[in-house]
Each structure stands twice: as C-alpha cells, then as structure tokens.
N, C-alpha and C positions, 0 to 999 in steps of 0.2 A: 846581563846583557852588556856587551862593549857598544860605547860610542865611538863613532869614528869621525875625525876631522883632519881630512887629509892624510897624510903619512903618520897620523898619531892615534892610536886606540886608546881608550882609556876604559881600565876595568875595575870594578870597586867591589869591596868586600861587603856584602849584606849587611843592613842593620843589625840582624838579628845575629850575625857574625861577630860585629863588632861590640855588641851587648853582651856577649858571651866572653869574649876576651877580657873586656872590662870587669866582669863579673869576677872570674878565674881570679882575676891579678886582685881584685879588691877583698874579696872574702878570704885569702889567704893574708893579705896587709892586715885586715881587722884582726885576723885570728892572732897574729903576731903581735898586734897591740896591747890586746889581750893578756897575752904572755907576759909582755914587757909590765901591764899593771900589777898583774900577780905576781910577778917578781919585786916589785914596788912592796907590796902588803907583806910578803913572805918571803926575805931575802935570803936565799940559800942556794946552794950548789944545783939543786935537782932543779929548781924553777930558772935557774941561769940559764943551764944547759936547753932546757925545755923553750926558753924565748929565744935562745941561739938558733937552735934547730928551725923554729917557726920563720926566725927572719930569712934564713936560708932558703926555705921551701917559696916565702913570699917573693922573695929576690929572682928564684928561678922560675917561677909563674908569671911574674912580672915581665920580664924579659923575654920568656919565649912567647908570651901573649904579643909584645911589640914586634919581637921579631917575625912571627907568622902572621900576624893580623894587620899591624898599625904601620910598619914602614914602607916607603914608596920604594917599588922595584922597578927596574926597565927591562924588558925583555926584548932583545933585538933578534928581529927576522931579515929576511933578504927583501920583504915588500914592507914590512910597518916597522914602526918603534911600538911596542905596548907599555904605557904607565898602568901598574897594578897597584890600586888603591891610593891615588893621589889625594893631596889633603883638600877637603873641600873649602878652604878658603881660596885657593886658588879661581875657583868658579866664581865664586861671589865679587872677585877683584878684577875679574875678565883676563887674568894673566894666564899665559899658555906657554906651554914648556917650550924649549928651543928644539928645532929638528936638526939633530948631527947630520 
C-alpha cells in the first residue's frame, strides 16, 4: 500500500519479496562457493568450468534480484512522483527526497 506525503508516494517491495530476492541471490552464490571449494580439492578443467558457470549464474541472479527488487526507482506522473522501494534508512534519519 502506498504512503503519500504531499507530492511523493512511496511504494515498497514486501519483506517476503525482499527475502525471496536475497535468498535467490544467496543460494546461487553459495552454490558457486561450493564449486570453487571443490575445484581447490580436485583441480581439473571440468571442475574449473563448473565453478565458472556457477559464478556466472550467481552473478546473473544477484544482478537481476538487485535490478528488479532492491534498486530505487522513480516513476513520474503528472500528479505525483512515486519512489518505488526506497532505502529504509532514509525513513530512520528523517530524510525526505527532493521534489523536482
């Protein structure tokens, strides 16, 4: 549900959505770390390619999670500026975004 403060609406991704994004990125990063540890124990080309592929997948999931769930976006409409998923720290410090 959006919060409205004058000309600014604030929309947030739900905690479950954020948790899902972090979990997707974290699980793939953990899988990549396991593959790199396996490479350290069994150094050969097959384990190297497996670790590289897992790292690429982890980077892809991490970047897409950030892009879709975590980054701050502004949506401009004629009536209001909508901030989608701003940092929660800005609320704690009392800082408000500038209206342009």
